[in-house]
KEFI-195140 format. One line per 5 residues: number of its first residue (from 1); their letters; for each residue x, y, z of C-alpha. Coordinates in nm, 3 decimals, m for minus. Layout:
NUM> A> X,Y,Z ~ ...
***
This chain:
1> XXXXX> m0.160,5.564,m0.047 ~ m0.506,5.513,0.083 ~ m0.715,5.738,0.303 ~ m0.974,5.682,0.575 ~ m1.210,5.931,0.737
6> XXXXX> m1.203,5.965,1.116 ~ m1.408,6.229,1.297 ~ m1.441,6.429,0.977 ~ m1.071,6.429,0.904 ~ m0.896,6.249,0.623
11> XXXXX> m0.611,6.031,0.744 ~ m0.344,5.884,0.521 ~ m0.297,5.506,0.566 ~ m0.025,5.279,0.435 ~ m0.145,4.939,0.319
16> XXXXX> 0.087,4.651,0.388 ~ 0.078,4.329,0.194 ~ m0.012,4.027,0.410 ~ 0.270,3.781,0.464 ~ 0.280,3.492,0.219
21> XXXXX> 0.121,3.173,0.344 ~ 0.357,2.880,0.383 ~ 0.329,2.615,0.114 ~ 0.135,2.310,0.226 ~ 0.341,1.999,0.283
26> XXXXX> 0.292,1.731,0.020 ~ 0.073,1.446,0.136 ~ 0.248,1.120,0.198 ~ 0.097,0.812,0.048 ~ m0.054,0.561,0.285
31> XXXXX> 0.190,0.308,0.426 ~ 0.085,0.057,0.687 ~ 0.303,0.044,0.996 ~ 0.184,m0.304,1.091 ~ m0.055,m0.572,0.967
36> XXXXX> m0.229,m0.844,1.164 ~ m0.119,m1.196,1.078 ~ m0.417,m1.437,1.078 ~ m0.380,m1.749,1.293 ~ m0.447,m1.987,1.003
41> XXXXX> m0.166,m1.819,0.808 ~ 0.073,m1.875,1.099 ~ m0.010,m2.247,1.118 ~ 0.002,m2.288,0.738 ~ 0.331,m2.102,0.702
46> XXXXX> 0.479,m2.334,0.965 ~ 0.458,m2.607,0.698 ~ 0.641,m2.389,0.445 ~ 0.961,m2.520,0.289 ~ 1.115,m2.187,0.196
51> XXXXX> 1.204,m1.852,0.347 ~ 1.090,m1.688,0.024 ~ 0.743,m1.833,0.077 ~ 0.723,m1.680,0.422 ~ 0.856,m1.346,0.296
56> XXXXX> 0.616,m1.339,m0.001 ~ 0.323,m1.422,0.230 ~ 0.404,m1.123,0.449 ~ 0.443,m0.895,0.147 ~ 0.109,m1.013,0.007
61> XXXXX> m0.070,m0.947,0.336 ~ 0.080,m0.599,0.354 ~ m0.010,m0.519,m0.007 ~ m0.366,m0.651,0.042 ~ m0.406,m0.425,0.344
66> XXXXX> m0.279,m0.121,0.151 ~ m0.489,m0.204,m0.160 ~ m0.611,0.131,m0.294 ~ m0.844,m0.015,m0.556 ~ m1.027,m0.232,m0.309
71> XXXXX> m1.025,m0.536,m0.537 ~ m0.816,m0.749,m0.305 ~ m0.603,m0.856,m0.603 ~ m0.228,m0.802,m0.576 ~ 0.013,m0.806,m0.869
76> XXXXX> 0.326,m0.996,m0.771 ~ 0.565,m0.761,m0.947 ~ 0.937,m0.719,m0.894 ~ 0.855,m0.380,m0.741 ~ 0.654,m0.551,m0.467
81> XXXXX> 0.895,m0.836,m0.400 ~ 1.222,m0.644,m0.428 ~ 1.530,m0.859,m0.487 ~ 1.339,m1.190,m0.511 ~ 1.407,m1.363,m0.844
86> XXXXX> 1.125,m1.439,m1.084 ~ 1.155,m1.813,m1.034 ~ 1.170,m1.786,m0.654 ~ 0.865,m1.560,m0.659 ~ 0.674,m1.807,m0.878
91> XXXXX> 0.768,m2.107,m0.661 ~ 0.676,m1.924,m0.341 ~ 0.343,m1.817,m0.489 ~ 0.267,m2.175,m0.599 ~ 0.349,m2.300,m0.249
96> XXXXX> 0.117,m2.040,m0.093 ~ m0.152,m2.156,m0.333 ~ m0.094,m2.519,m0.228 ~ m0.125,m2.411,0.137 ~ m0.462,m2.257,0.037
101> XXXXX> m0.370,m1.909,0.155 ~ m0.400,m1.736,m0.185 ~ m0.540,m1.798,m0.530 ~ m0.333,m1.717,m0.838 ~ m0.409,m1.590,m1.185
106> XXXXX> m0.170,m1.523,m1.470 ~ m0.084,m1.688,m1.797 ~ 0.250,m1.718,m1.971 ~ 0.476,m1.422,m1.917 ~ 0.217,m1.206,m1.741
111> XXXXX> 0.280,m1.110,m1.383 ~ 0.105,m1.334,m1.135 ~ m0.196,m1.189,m0.959 ~ m0.274,m1.315,m0.612 ~ m0.584,m1.280,m0.402
116> XXXXX> m0.591,m1.361,m0.033 ~ m0.836,m1.635,0.057 ~ m1.027,m1.539,0.364 ~ m1.082,m1.832,0.595 ~ m1.381,m2.025,0.473
121> XXX> m1.420,m1.848,0.135 ~ m1.295,m1.895,m0.219 ~ m1.208,m1.651,m0.502
***
């Protein structure tokens, strides 16, 4: 028990514990809801020969927009591309490179790394 003095008299006071604060909600990682598709990508993808090329292009644009490191370089991993096979991913990436939408790096068995070419610039 605690006591306080009021008008010269000692008054007994019960101290209540404050209610527990609710736990903060965990922060969600950033996920883009939409990404702008550049006009030159639309016209270049119209020449594409494969659905996988179109799909990979969209995934690359989304990953470039969500890039946390700010390097602009995207690793074309199976995690990014989902159920796309390794060979289909490689062919689609090569086709995007031929269309001059991305540049590729990667030797041997390393995962390909793509960087979006902004219109009028090179890697």
